[in-house]
N, C-alpha and C positions, 0 to 999 in steps of 0.2 A: 620483408615477411617478418610479422610481430610473434615471440615466442614467449610462452610461460610454463615453468616447471613447477608441478602439485607434489607435495611431499607424496609418499606411500599411505599415510594415515588421513589426508585430508578427505572430508566427506565428498568431495567430487569425485577424487580418484577413486574410492571405495564404491560410488554408485556407477562410474563409469565401467568399471571391471563385475561388480557383480549382479545389477540390473541390466546395464545395456550390453555387457559383455563382449565390449569392441576389441578389435586387434588393431595391430600396427596398420597405419594406411586408412582405417576406416573414418568417414568423416562424421561430425556432428555439429551441431549449432551452439555456439562459441562467443562471448563479447566480453567488453571492459564497462564496468558501471560507469556512469555519468551522473552526477547531481547539478541539477540547473543552478542551484543555487552558489557552486565552486566559483569564485572571481578568477583563480588560477588552475587551469586543468592540463591535464598530460595530453601529447599529442595524440594518443591513441583511446582517449576517453570517448564514448560512445559508440565504438566499433562493435558492428552484430553481423555475423555471418552464418550462413548454415554449411560453409565448405571450410572450417577449420579439420585440422587431421591431426590423427594421436601417434606417438610414439611410445612405446614403452621402455623405461629404465630398469633393467633388473637389478637388484641389490643382494647381496649375501649370497646364501648356497643357491639359489634359484639362477637359471641359465635362460631359460626360455623366456623371451620378451613378448608374454601372453598371460592372461589371467590364469591362475593355477586351478587344479580341477574343482575345488570347492568355492571358488569365485572370487579369491582373496587377488587383490594386486599384487603384482611379480616384484613392484618396487617405484620408484616415482613415475611420473606419468609429465611428458612433454605434448603440450599443444601448440599447435600452428596455426596462424590466422593469416590468411593471405592478404595483400593490398588489395584497395579498389581496381577494377571494378567489382570484383567478387563481393567484396565488404562495402557495406554501406553505413552512415551515420547515421546513429539512432535519432539525432536531433532533428535530422532532414525527413526521418520515415514513420516519426513514431506516432502519427495520427493518420497513417496510411490503412491499417484496417479500421478506422472509424468512418462511418457514412454522414452526411451533412445532419441529420437529425440525433446525433450522440453527441451530448454534452459534455464538456470536462466537467469532473465532477472533484469537488473538495470536500474534506469531510473534517467537522468541529465534533471534536467528541471529547464528553466528561471523562474524565481519567479513569480505566478501572482497574480493578485489583491487578497487581505485577501479574500474577499468573496469566490472567485473563488477556494482559496487554501483551504478552510474549505471544500468543496465540493469534492475536487481531493484528499485531505488525505484518507478518507474511502476508495475511489474507488483503491487508489495504495495496500491498504493492503488485500482488497477483491480480488485482481487480482494477488496477491503473489509475490510483486515486492520484490527483496533480498535487495536491496541498495537505496535509494533515496538520490540524490544530488540536494538542492536547492542553485541556483545561480544568480548572477544577470546578465544582458546583458546590452548592450548600448540601448534598448529601453525600460527598466525595471525602473520606478522610486524608487530611494534609500529610499525613505519614507515606501516603500512595508516592508522592513526589520523593520520597529519599530511597526508591527502589534502585537496585543496582542498575538497572535498564538506563537510569539516567546520570549514575557516577561514572558509569562505563560508556561514553558514546559508542564504541566499538561493538557493544552488545547490542545497541538498537540499530547501527547499520547492518549489523552481520543479520537480525531477524530479517529485516527489508529486502537485502540480498538473499536471503533464502526464498522470499516470495518470487522475487524475480528470475532466479533459477527455476522455481517451478513452471513459470508462465512462457519463460523464453523472451524475457526482456530486458531493457541493461539500464533504462532511466529510473531513477530513486524519487519518491515523493518528497518535498519540500517540508521540513516538518518543524513546528513553531510549538513551543511549549510557553504557557502561558499560568499563572498561579491566581490571576485574579481576573474572573470571567467578567465582571461589570466595567473594569477599566478598559479590558479588551474590546468588549462590547461598543462602547463611547469614544475610545480614542485610535484605535487601529482599524477595526471591522471594514469600516469604508475607504480605508485606503489600500486594503489588500483586497478587497471585493465590492467593489465601487456598485452601488444601488442600480444604477442604469446600465450594467453589464452582466451583473450575476443574480441570477434567482435565488432567493434565500428560503429554505424548508426548513421547519423543526419538528422532528418525530416526537410523539409522544402518546401512550396508549389512550384510547377513547374510554371514558368513563361510563358507568351504568349506575342509576339506584337501585335499590333493594328490590323492586319489581322488574329490575331487568331492563329498564328504559334506558336508552342515552341521553347522557345529560348535556346539556351545552349543545353549541352550532356542531353538526357533523364535519369531522375533518375531512381534508382531501385524501385520496391514496395517491400513490407516487405516478401512476399513470395520468392524473388528471391535471399534473403541473402544467400550466401555461407559461410559455416564453414571449417574450417579446419580439416582435417583428425587427429584424436587425442584420445588417450586414455582416456583423462580428461573428464570430464563433460562439455557438451558445455555451455558457458555463452556470454550475449549478453549485450551491454550496449547503450540505445537510447537515444540520445540528443533531447529534444523538446525545440524550442523557444518560446518567448512571440508571444502574438496573432498577430501581424504584421509580426512574421518571424522574423529571425536569419538577424543582419545587412549585406547587401552585399556591396563588397566582403570580406569586413575584417575579421568577424566573422566566415563565412564560409570557409574562405581559412584556418584562423586559426586551425579549425577542421579537415581540408581535409590535412593539414599539419601533423597531428597525426594520420593520418590512417583512417579517417572516411569515411565509404561510404555514399554518400545521397541518401536518400530514400524519398519518396513523396505520399501524399493520393491524389493527384489533383492540378487541379489548384486553387481550393477555401481555402480563409484563414478561418482557423478554430477556434473556440474559444480554450483555451489550455485544459480545459476539456473533450471536444468532440476529440480533438487530442490524449491526453493520452489512454483515452478509447479503441479508435479508433486502434491505434498503438498496445496495449497491448494485446487487443483481437484476 
């Protein structure tokens, strides 16, 4: 049996006491995070179970091993995770909730403001994104890459783990940061997302003229994307630009030349977090 002890002030300890109100012996879903890109993994990486049990460890003047009257933790919290067969490996079951028509989705995102990025990262892991590419664009200020989120990898990881805790999963997305979009498109895109295996789409607002008529060919909606017939699992790469959209025509043409189909959510210019959640949903 694997055990872990969380300190009294840990956000998970507080949540279990105040929100869930669990007592000694109660069960809950618990797991250990796995990063598919890690070459060396702990033997418990990827464990996930609904049969973990808790034990409160009172501290200080508190003697009762249960949440206090106002819902505060009585002390630290010990979580016990049983061994298989009750526990299963996420690497074996991560796709059990998906049917054959649900593709694995990767996201190529023009780097938003740091505050917005801190909101988007938990959403990305909650929605099950397989790979996340954070890139520059002509409308992305260079100083965004100086954010503390990139200076402190534990902050980025913590935001992704926050999303996993919300949705009850343990698989972290692979995160790739590139400061040169053009070089990434030319040199790395095909290797990471082979064109014969991955459908590529780029999101961009539909333009209208002063009379309200749509300009140019009508982009597709997400539901209109067609996948090639193949025995391999379906994969999808969605490119989402800055809040002002991708630069026309340069960036749009660069994506189209690499086989990206243009999709739209309409004529409104959306914030990055709204666009990401709307498209991935």
